[in-house]
C-alpha positions as CSV (number, residue, x, y, z in Angstrom):
1,M,0.0,0.0,0.0
2,Y,1.0,3.6,-0.2
3,S,3.0,5.2,2.5
4,K,1.7,8.2,4.5
5,R,4.1,10.7,2.8
6,S,3.2,9.7,-0.8
7,L,-0.5,10.0,0.1
8,I,0.1,13.5,1.4
9,V,2.0,14.5,-1.7
10,F,-0.6,13.1,-3.9
11,L,-3.5,14.9,-2.0
12,T,-1.6,18.2,-2.1
13,G,-1.0,17.9,-5.9
14,V,-4.8,17.3,-6.2
15,N,-5.6,20.3,-4.1
16,I,-3.3,22.5,-6.2
17,V,-5.0,21.4,-9.4
18,L,-8.4,22.0,-8.0
19,L,-7.5,25.5,-6.7
20,T,-6.0,26.4,-10.2
21,A,-9.3,25.1,-11.9
22,L,-11.3,27.2,-9.4
23,V,-9.4,30.4,-10.0
24,F,-9.6,30.2,-13.7
25,S,-13.3,29.4,-13.7
26,V,-14.2,32.2,-11.3
27,S,-11.9,35.0,-12.6
28,S,-12.1,36.1,-16.3
29,P,-10.3,38.7,-18.1
30,P,-11.9,42.1,-18.3
31,A,-14.1,42.6,-21.2
32,A,-13.0,45.0,-23.9
33,I,-15.6,47.9,-24.1
34,A,-15.7,50.0,-27.2
35,Q,-18.2,52.5,-28.8
36,V,-19.3,52.5,-32.2
37,A,-19.4,56.0,-33.7
38,P,-21.9,56.9,-36.3
39,G,-20.5,56.2,-39.8
40,R,-18.8,53.2,-41.4
41,P,-16.7,50.8,-39.3
42,G,-13.0,51.3,-40.1
43,D,-13.2,55.0,-41.0
44,F,-10.7,55.7,-38.2
45,M,-7.9,53.9,-36.7
46,I,-6.0,54.7,-33.4
47,A,-2.4,53.8,-32.7
48,T,0.1,54.9,-30.1
49,G,3.8,55.3,-30.7
50,S,7.0,56.6,-29.2
51,V,8.1,59.9,-30.5
52,T,11.2,60.3,-28.3
53,N,12.5,58.2,-25.3
54,Q,10.3,60.1,-22.9
55,L,7.3,61.1,-25.1
56,D,4.5,59.1,-26.6
57,A,2.0,60.2,-29.2
58,V,-1.5,59.1,-30.2
59,F,-2.0,58.9,-33.9
60,I,-5.5,58.8,-35.6
61,I,-5.7,57.7,-39.2
62,D,-8.6,59.0,-41.2
63,S,-9.1,56.5,-43.9
64,P,-11.7,58.3,-46.1
65,G,-9.8,61.5,-45.8
66,R,-6.4,59.8,-46.1
67,L,-5.0,61.9,-43.2
68,L,-2.8,61.1,-40.2
69,H,-3.4,63.2,-37.1
70,C,-0.8,63.3,-34.3
71,F,-1.8,64.3,-30.8
72,L,0.8,65.0,-28.0
73,P,0.4,65.5,-24.2
74,A,-0.2,69.1,-23.3
75,Q,2.9,70.9,-21.9
76,N,1.1,71.8,-18.6
77,K,0.8,68.0,-17.7
78,S,-3.0,68.4,-17.4
79,G,-3.5,64.9,-18.9
80,Q,-5.1,66.4,-22.0
81,L,-3.9,65.9,-25.6
82,M,-3.2,68.7,-28.0
83,H,-3.3,68.4,-31.8
84,A,0.3,68.6,-33.0
85,Q,0.3,67.9,-36.8
86,T,-1.7,66.5,-39.7
87,R,0.0,64.6,-42.6
88,S,-1.6,63.9,-45.9
89,L,-1.1,60.1,-46.5
90,A,-2.1,60.6,-50.2
91,N,0.9,62.9,-50.6
92,D,3.3,60.7,-48.5
93,F,2.4,57.5,-50.4
94,R,2.0,58.5,-53.9
95,S,4.4,57.1,-56.5
96,R,7.3,59.4,-57.4
C-alpha cells in the first residue's frame, strides 16, 4: 500500500489542481468595451507610438480623408492631448 508521505504529496497535488481550476473558472479577463461611432466601421484607426524616449503620441488615421493626425500630451501636464500635426497620406504614399 502507499506510504503516508506519498499520500500527502498526492493529495496536495490534487488540491493545487483544484485550486487552479477554481481560480480560472471564477476570474475572467476584463471585457473590452468600445463605442461604435456613427459612420462606417473602419473609418478611423488609433495607434500609439514613441516619438522620443520620454514622449509618446496618439496617432489617428482618417481612412476616407487619407490623413494622419498626431496628438501629444499638453505641456502643462494636465492629462489632455493637443493636436500637433496633420499629414496627408495621399501625398506621402504617392508614387514618385
